[in-house]
C-alpha positions in Angstrom: 47.4 11.7 9.3 50.3 9.6 10.8 52.3 12.6 11.7 49.3 14.1 13.6 48.8 10.8 15.3 52.5 10.6 16.4 52.3 14.2 17.6 49.4 13.3 19.9 51.3 10.2 21.1 54.3 12.2 22.1 52.9 15.5 23.3 49.4 15.1 24.7 49.1 14.4 28.4 47.0 11.4 29.5 44.0 12.4 31.6 43.7 10.4 34.8 40.2 9.7 36.1 39.3 11.1 39.5 40.0 8.7 42.4 42.6 6.9 40.4 45.8 5.7 42.1 48.5 8.4 42.4 51.3 6.0 41.7 53.2 6.9 38.5 55.0 4.9 36.0 58.2 6.2 34.4 56.2 6.7 31.2 53.6 8.8 32.9 56.3 11.0 34.4 58.0 11.4 31.0 54.8 12.4 29.3 54.1 15.2 31.9 57.6 16.4 31.6 57.5 16.4 27.8 59.9 13.4 27.7 59.7 11.0 24.8 57.8 7.7 25.1 60.1 4.7 24.5 60.1 3.8 20.8 59.1 0.2 21.6 55.9 1.4 23.4 54.9 3.7 20.5 55.5 1.0 17.9 53.4 -1.4 20.0 50.5 1.0 20.2 50.6 1.6 16.5 50.7 -2.2 15.8 47.6 -2.7 18.0 45.8 0.1 16.0 46.8 -1.4 12.7 45.6 -4.9 13.7 42.3 -3.5 14.9 41.8 -1.5 11.7 42.5 -4.7 9.7 39.4 -6.4 11.3 37.1 -4.0 9.5 38.5 -5.0 6.2 37.8 -8.7 6.7 35.0 -10.0 4.3 31.6 -10.7 6.1 30.0 -13.9 4.9 26.2 -13.6 4.6 24.1 -15.8 6.8 23.0 -18.9 4.9 19.2 -19.4 4.7 17.9 -22.8 5.4 16.8 -24.7 2.3 13.1 -24.1 1.8 10.4 -26.4 0.5 9.3 -25.3 -2.9 5.6 -26.0 -2.2 4.9 -24.7 1.4 7.9 -22.2 1.6 8.8 -23.6 5.0 12.3 -24.8 5.9 12.7 -28.3 4.7 13.3 -29.7 8.1 9.9 -28.4 9.3 8.0 -28.8 6.0 4.2 -28.7 6.3 3.4 -30.5 3.0 2.0 -33.6 4.8 -0.8 -31.3 6.1 -1.6 -29.8 2.7 -4.2 -31.4 0.3 -2.7 -33.9 -2.1 -4.0 -31.8 -5.0 -5.0 -28.2 -5.1 -8.6 -27.6 -4.1 -11.1 -27.2 -6.9 -12.7 -23.8 -6.7 -14.4 -21.4 -9.1 -13.7 -18.2 -7.1 -10.6 -16.2 -8.0 -8.7 -15.0 -4.9 -6.4 -11.9 -5.0 -4.1 -11.3 -2.0 -2.8 -7.8 -1.7 0.3 -8.2 0.5 2.1 -5.5 2.3 5.9 -5.7 1.6 6.6 -6.1 5.3 4.8 -9.4 5.4 6.8 -11.0 2.5 9.8 -12.1 4.6 8.1 -12.9 7.9 8.9 -16.4 9.0 5.4 -17.4 10.3 3.4 -15.9 7.4 0.3 -17.8 6.4 -0.1 -16.7 2.7 2.3 -19.3 1.3 0.3 -22.1 3.0 -2.9 -20.7 1.5 -1.4 -20.4 -2.0 -0.1 -24.0 -1.7 -3.6 -25.3 -1.2 -5.2 -23.6 -4.2 -4.7 -23.7 -8.0 -2.1 -21.1 -9.2 -4.6 -19.6 -11.7 -7.1 -19.1 -8.8 -4.9 -17.5 -6.2 -2.6 -14.5 -7.1 -0.5 -12.6 -4.6 0.4 -9.0 -5.4 3.0 -7.3 -3.2 3.1 -3.6 -2.7 1.7 -0.5 -0.9 0.4 1.5 -3.9 -1.5 0.3 -6.9 -2.9 2.1 -9.9 -4.3 1.4 -13.4 -0.9 2.3 -14.8 1.1 0.1 -12.5 -1.2 -2.9 -12.5 -3.8 -2.9 -15.4 -4.9 -6.4 -14.5 -5.8 -5.5 -10.9 -7.5 -2.4 -12.1 -9.7 -4.4 -14.5 -10.5 -6.9 -11.7 -11.5 -4.2 -9.3 -14.0 -2.7 -11.8 -15.8 -5.9 -12.5 -19.3 -6.2 -10.9 -18.5 -9.7 -9.6 -15.5 -8.6 -7.5 -15.7 -8.2 -3.7 -13.1 -6.9 -1.3 -13.0 -8.3 2.2 -12.5 -5.2 4.4 -14.6 -4.4 7.6 -15.3 -0.8 6.8 -18.4 1.2 7.7 -20.0 0.3 4.4 -19.2 -3.5 4.5 -22.0 -5.9 4.1 -22.2 -9.4 5.7 -20.8 -11.7 3.1 -23.4 -14.5 3.7 -26.3 -12.0 3.4 -24.9 -10.2 0.4 -24.6 -13.3 -1.8 -28.3 -14.1 -1.2 -29.5 -10.8 -2.6 -26.8 -10.0 -5.1 -28.0 -10.0 -8.8 -24.5 -11.0 -9.9 -22.9 -13.9 -8.0 -19.3 -13.0 -6.9 -16.5 -14.5 -9.0 -13.5 -12.8 -7.3 -12.6 -11.7 -3.8 -9.7 -9.5 -2.7 -8.1 -9.8 0.7 -5.4 -7.4 2.1 -2.6 -9.2 3.9 -0.8 -7.2 6.7 -1.3 -5.8 10.1 -4.5 -3.9 10.7 -2.8 -0.5 10.4 -1.1 -1.7 7.2 -4.3 -3.0 5.7 -6.1 0.3 6.5 -3.3 2.3 4.9 -3.5 0.1 1.7 -7.2 0.3 1.5 -7.6 4.1 2.0 -4.6 5.1 -0.1 -5.5 3.1 -3.2 -8.7 4.3 -5.0 -8.9 1.1 -6.9 -10.1 -0.7 -3.8 -13.1 1.5 -3.5 -14.6 0.0 -6.7 -15.4 -3.5 -5.4 -18.3 -4.1 -3.0 -17.0 -4.2 0.6 -17.9 -7.3 2.6 -17.0 -8.6 6.0 -17.3 -11.9 7.9 -19.8 -12.3 10.7 -18.5 -15.3 12.4 -18.2 -16.5 16.0 -15.0 -18.5 15.5 -11.9 -17.5 17.3 -8.5 -17.3 15.5 -6.4 -20.5 15.7 -3.3 -18.4 14.8 -2.4 -18.3 18.4 1.3 -17.7 18.0 0.8 -14.1 16.8 -0.9 -11.4 18.7 -4.2 -10.0 17.2 -5.8 -6.7 18.1 -9.1 -8.2 19.2 -10.6 -11.6 19.9 -12.6 -11.4 16.6 -9.6 -10.9 14.3 -8.6 -13.6 12.0 -5.4 -14.3 10.0 -5.3 -13.9 6.2 -5.5 -17.6 5.7 -8.4 -17.9 8.1 -10.3 -15.1 6.4 -9.8 -16.7 3.0 -10.8 -20.1 4.4 -14.1 -18.8 5.7 -14.8 -16.6 2.7 -14.2 -19.3 0.2 -16.2 -21.9 2.1 -19.2 -19.4 1.9 -18.7 -18.5 -1.7 -18.2 -22.1 -2.8 -20.8 -23.4 -0.4 -18.5 -26.1 0.8 -17.4 -26.3 4.5 -14.7 -28.9 3.5 -12.7 -26.0 2.0 -12.4 -24.3 5.4 -11.4 -27.5 7.2 -8.7 -28.2 4.5 -7.2 -24.7 4.5 -7.0 -24.5 8.3 -5.2 -27.8 8.7 -1.7 -26.5 7.8 -2.2 -23.5 10.1 -3.1 -25.7 13.0 0.0 -27.8 12.3 2.2 -24.7 12.1 1.0 -23.4 15.5 1.2 -26.8 17.1 4.8 -27.2 16.0 5.8 -23.8 17.2 4.2 -24.3 20.6 6.0 -27.6 21.0 9.3 -25.8 20.4 9.2 -22.9 22.7 6.6 -20.5 21.3 3.9 -19.2 23.6 0.2 -18.6 23.1 -0.3 -14.9 22.3 -3.5 -13.5 23.7 -5.2 -10.7 21.9 -4.4 -7.1 22.9 -8.1 -6.7 23.8 -7.9 -9.6 26.3 -4.7 -8.3 27.9 -6.1 -4.8 28.3 -9.4 -6.0 29.8 -7.7 -8.2 32.3 -4.9 -5.8 33.3 -2.2 -8.0 31.7 -0.9 -5.6 29.0 2.9 -5.5 29.6 3.6 -2.1 28.1 2.7 1.4 29.5 -0.3 3.1 28.0 0.6 5.4 25.0 0.8 9.1 25.5 -0.4 9.8 22.0 -4.1 10.7 22.2 -5.0 8.8 19.0 -3.3 5.6 20.1 -4.7 6.0 23.7 -8.2 6.3 22.2 -7.7 3.1 20.3 -6.7 1.3 23.5 -9.8 2.6 25.2 -12.0 1.3 22.4 -10.4 -2.1 22.6 -11.0 -2.3 26.3 -14.7 -1.5 25.7 -15.0 -4.0 22.8 -15.8 -1.2 20.4 -15.0 -1.9 16.7 -12.1 0.1 15.5 
């Protein structure tokens, strides 16, 4: 390789860009005439190449993560434990969070705050895209129980408040999918286990307080907010909702005080002509945008 490199150094002409000065250095003239480049210049060029190559061999130190609070999973300097209940809330309902892997490392995720407010034996987080009886026998058993619900606003979903009034078996477990709407849809439809529980949805007029993250519509709630409303209904205790929302409110308030901006829903931006991106060319995505503009449930 070095002999080839030296051959190029001594024999190949140097291309001059158009419009460049016509003045010539002695080295330029020698190159065109086949003359030898001075040894000092050749050695200097090789030394520069060697020093540059050496940079790639330097070890790269991984970025150090800030120390995290063991309870709320926030960086210790911005710990939200003062806004959590002193003791986990006493509830009888079992909560299962099915979390898309992409949510696990997001800085402003809400599930750690939710889990910090509830007893460990009442709140379980399962991370993944695909679940089956072989991979997760526990979840499979839970999904087949008559007292299990899944919070998913599909076409067959019943209003949670109305359902518990008429249900012969009072619900003991509720499953919530954590992810973007497209991720939640993918998890729900590609895992047959989640078709066993009764589908329910929330009919509430409250707007999301998770204002530092864009939602598709004005009616969308974060995972923590969904759990707060659902548990307050199932436990018949409004204090649960107030307690669970407190750390979320503190999180958003802190972020807004330190440079974050309120993120309006995509629906609001489209209706008011404020959406910053061009409309998609894909027909399916364009249809979704049109439905959002017309407040049609998607």
